[in-house]
DOKE-886923 format. One record per residue (C-alpha): residue in three letters; residue number from 1; x, y, z. Coordinates in steps of 0.1 Angstrom, whole numbers. Example, Ala and Ser with C-alpha at 12.3 -4.5 7.8 and 13.67 -1.06 7.14 Angstrom:
2
resn ALA, resi 1, xx 123, yy -45, zz 78
resn SER, resi 2, xx 137, yy -11, zz 71
END
This chain:
156
resn MET, resi 1, xx 1662, yy 1068, zz 410
resn SER, resi 2, xx 1639, yy 1080, zz 440
resn VAL, resi 3, xx 1611, yy 1094, zz 426
resn ARG, resi 4, xx 1577, yy 1103, zz 440
resn ILE, resi 5, xx 1548, yy 1114, zz 416
resn ASP, resi 6, xx 1515, yy 1123, zz 430
resn VAL, resi 7, xx 1487, yy 1122, zz 409
resn GLN, resi 8, xx 1454, yy 1143, zz 412
resn VAL, resi 9, xx 1426, yy 1146, zz 393
resn ALA, resi 10, xx 1399, yy 1170, zz 392
resn GLY, resi 11, xx 1367, yy 1157, zz 381
resn GLY, resi 12, xx 1361, yy 1121, zz 367
resn ARG, resi 13, xx 1388, yy 1098, zz 350
resn SER, resi 14, xx 1371, yy 1095, zz 317
resn GLY, resi 15, xx 1393, yy 1101, zz 289
resn LEU, resi 16, xx 1427, yy 1107, zz 307
resn PRO, resi 17, xx 1455, yy 1083, zz 302
resn SER, resi 18, xx 1463, yy 1060, zz 332
resn VAL, resi 19, xx 1480, yy 1072, zz 364
resn ALA, resi 20, xx 1508, yy 1047, zz 355
resn LYS, resi 21, xx 1513, yy 1066, zz 320
resn LEU, resi 22, xx 1510, yy 1098, zz 335
resn ARG, resi 23, xx 1539, yy 1089, zz 358
resn HIS, resi 24, xx 1558, yy 1069, zz 334
resn TRP, resi 25, xx 1562, yy 1102, zz 313
resn ALA, resi 26, xx 1571, yy 1123, zz 342
resn ARG, resi 27, xx 1598, yy 1096, zz 349
resn SER, resi 28, xx 1611, yy 1095, zz 312
resn ALA, resi 29, xx 1616, yy 1136, zz 317
resn LEU, resi 30, xx 1635, yy 1131, zz 350
resn ALA, resi 31, xx 1659, yy 1101, zz 338
resn GLY, resi 32, xx 1695, yy 1111, zz 335
resn ARG, resi 33, xx 1684, yy 1147, zz 348
resn ARG, resi 34, xx 1675, yy 1141, zz 383
resn ALA, resi 35, xx 1679, yy 1106, zz 404
resn THR, resi 36, xx 1657, yy 1121, zz 435
resn ALA, resi 37, xx 1626, yy 1139, zz 427
resn GLU, resi 38, xx 1592, yy 1146, zz 442
resn LEU, resi 39, xx 1566, yy 1163, zz 420
resn SER, resi 40, xx 1526, yy 1165, zz 418
resn LEU, resi 41, xx 1508, yy 1159, zz 386
resn ARG, resi 42, xx 1472, yy 1177, zz 387
resn ILE, resi 43, xx 1449, yy 1172, zz 357
resn VAL, resi 44, xx 1420, yy 1200, zz 361
resn ASP, resi 45, xx 1390, yy 1213, zz 339
resn ALA, resi 46, xx 1388, yy 1245, zz 321
resn PRO, resi 47, xx 1380, yy 1270, zz 349
resn GLU, resi 48, xx 1407, yy 1257, zz 373
resn SER, resi 49, xx 1431, yy 1263, zz 346
resn GLN, resi 50, xx 1420, yy 1298, zz 334
resn ALA, resi 51, xx 1419, yy 1309, zz 371
resn LEU, resi 52, xx 1454, yy 1293, zz 376
resn ASN, resi 53, xx 1469, yy 1312, zz 343
resn ARG, resi 54, xx 1448, yy 1345, zz 352
resn GLN, resi 55, xx 1464, yy 1345, zz 385
resn PHE, resi 56, xx 1499, yy 1335, zz 382
resn ARG, resi 57, xx 1505, yy 1347, zz 340
resn GLY, resi 58, xx 1477, yy 1373, zz 339
resn LYS, resi 59, xx 1461, yy 1354, zz 311
resn ASP, resi 60, xx 1424, yy 1352, zz 313
resn GLN, resi 61, xx 1422, yy 1318, zz 299
resn PRO, resi 62, xx 1429, yy 1283, zz 303
resn THR, resi 63, xx 1461, yy 1268, zz 289
resn ASN, resi 64, xx 1474, yy 1235, zz 282
resn VAL, resi 65, xx 1501, yy 1231, zz 308
resn LEU, resi 66, xx 1513, yy 1251, zz 338
resn ALA, resi 67, xx 1546, yy 1247, zz 358
resn PHE, resi 68, xx 1550, yy 1256, zz 394
resn PRO, resi 69, xx 1586, yy 1248, zz 401
resn ALA, resi 70, xx 1589, yy 1246, zz 442
resn ASP, resi 71, xx 1618, yy 1275, zz 441
resn LEU, resi 72, xx 1634, yy 1263, zz 474
resn PRO, resi 73, xx 1668, yy 1275, zz 490
resn PRO, resi 74, xx 1690, yy 1249, zz 477
resn GLU, resi 75, xx 1710, yy 1243, zz 512
resn LEU, resi 76, xx 1677, yy 1226, zz 521
resn GLU, resi 77, xx 1685, yy 1199, zz 496
resn LEU, resi 78, xx 1650, yy 1188, zz 494
resn PRO, resi 79, xx 1638, yy 1166, zz 461
resn LEU, resi 80, xx 1606, yy 1183, zz 458
resn LEU, resi 81, xx 1604, yy 1198, zz 424
resn GLY, resi 82, xx 1570, yy 1215, zz 422
resn ASP, resi 83, xx 1535, yy 1209, zz 406
resn VAL, resi 84, xx 1524, yy 1203, zz 371
resn VAL, resi 85, xx 1491, yy 1215, zz 360
resn ILE, resi 86, xx 1472, yy 1200, zz 330
resn CYS, resi 87, xx 1439, yy 1211, zz 316
resn ARG, resi 88, xx 1420, yy 1182, zz 302
resn GLU, resi 89, xx 1401, yy 1202, zz 275
resn VAL, resi 90, xx 1425, yy 1223, zz 263
resn VAL, resi 91, xx 1447, yy 1193, zz 258
resn ALA, resi 92, xx 1418, yy 1173, zz 243
resn ALA, resi 93, xx 1412, yy 1203, zz 220
resn GLU, resi 94, xx 1448, yy 1204, zz 208
resn ALA, resi 95, xx 1453, yy 1173, zz 200
resn ALA, resi 96, xx 1421, yy 1170, zz 177
resn ALA, resi 97, xx 1433, yy 1204, zz 161
resn GLN, resi 98, xx 1464, yy 1191, zz 156
resn GLY, resi 99, xx 1456, yy 1156, zz 144
resn LYS, resi 100, xx 1474, yy 1141, zz 166
resn PRO, resi 101, xx 1469, yy 1109, zz 191
resn ALA, resi 102, xx 1455, yy 1124, zz 224
resn GLU, resi 103, xx 1479, yy 1099, zz 242
resn ALA, resi 104, xx 1510, yy 1116, zz 221
resn HIS, resi 105, xx 1499, yy 1152, zz 231
resn TRP, resi 106, xx 1494, yy 1141, zz 270
resn ALA, resi 107, xx 1528, yy 1128, zz 269
resn HIS, resi 108, xx 1543, yy 1161, zz 255
resn MET, resi 109, xx 1523, yy 1180, zz 283
resn VAL, resi 110, xx 1537, yy 1160, zz 311
resn ILE, resi 111, xx 1572, yy 1159, zz 297
resn HIS, resi 112, xx 1571, yy 1197, zz 288
resn GLY, resi 113, xx 1558, yy 1209, zz 324
resn THR, resi 114, xx 1582, yy 1184, zz 340
resn LEU, resi 115, xx 1611, yy 1200, zz 322
resn HIS, resi 116, xx 1602, yy 1233, zz 335
resn LEU, resi 117, xx 1604, yy 1220, zz 370
resn LEU, resi 118, xx 1640, yy 1211, zz 362
resn GLY, resi 119, xx 1647, yy 1246, zz 350
resn PHE, resi 120, xx 1640, yy 1242, zz 312
resn ASP, resi 121, xx 1622, yy 1273, zz 296
resn HIS, resi 122, xx 1615, yy 1287, zz 260
resn GLN, resi 123, xx 1614, yy 1326, zz 267
resn GLU, resi 124, xx 1645, yy 1328, zz 246
resn PRO, resi 125, xx 1654, yy 1313, zz 211
resn ALA, resi 126, xx 1681, yy 1293, zz 224
resn GLN, resi 127, xx 1663, yy 1279, zz 254
resn ALA, resi 128, xx 1635, yy 1272, zz 232
resn ALA, resi 129, xx 1656, yy 1252, zz 212
resn GLU, resi 130, xx 1670, yy 1229, zz 237
resn MET, resi 131, xx 1636, yy 1228, zz 253
resn GLU, resi 132, xx 1620, yy 1214, zz 223
resn ALA, resi 133, xx 1650, yy 1191, zz 212
resn ALA, resi 134, xx 1648, yy 1176, zz 250
resn GLU, resi 135, xx 1610, yy 1170, zz 245
resn THR, resi 136, xx 1614, yy 1153, zz 211
resn GLU, resi 137, xx 1641, yy 1132, zz 222
resn LEU, resi 138, xx 1618, yy 1122, zz 249
resn LEU, resi 139, xx 1588, yy 1119, zz 228
resn ALA, resi 140, xx 1609, yy 1099, zz 205
resn GLU, resi 141, xx 1620, yy 1072, zz 228
resn LEU, resi 142, xx 1583, yy 1067, zz 240
resn GLY, resi 143, xx 1574, yy 1061, zz 204
resn TRP, resi 144, xx 1556, yy 1092, zz 195
resn PRO, resi 145, xx 1565, yy 1117, zz 166
resn ASP, resi 146, xx 1582, yy 1151, zz 167
resn PRO, resi 147, xx 1555, yy 1173, zz 183
resn TYR, resi 148, xx 1570, yy 1202, zz 164
resn GLN, resi 149, xx 1568, yy 1187, zz 133
resn GLU, resi 150, xx 1541, yy 1204, zz 111
resn ASN, resi 151, xx 1511, yy 1184, zz 106
resn ASP, resi 152, xx 1509, yy 1185, zz 66
resn PRO, resi 153, xx 1485, yy 1165, zz 50
resn HIS, resi 154, xx 1502, yy 1171, zz 15
resn HIS, resi 155, xx 1533, yy 1158, zz 28
resn GLY, resi 156, xx 1548, yy 1122, zz 39
END
């Protein structure tokens, strides 16, 4: 597998997973799906996430993860998949609100964004089910629980 993952961090490294872990999670989403790939993972703060979300999705608020597929003509046969942008503050807040380890949520966001670059989507129920199944399987392989299971303190 020839995979190149460029990791860019806007702001400090404090509280973030290691670059090696970020790359490992993206590679896990690519495994068996793409033998050759090139992508960027960019960790941003809330203002940058909000600006990108407003510009590209018309939503004036920061969001957990944005994916920007390269959308190159297939005849070019380039390995470039695109960019995944993850907002550090939103991921931290969501992990805390959902009562899950921050690292589990980071792994989910990296995998979610990488799958988007591979063409997965969740606009239609059937697409969403396929994408969620892939995410759940990948996270289980990494030792994390199903991210779509409701955290109910009265059960389990």
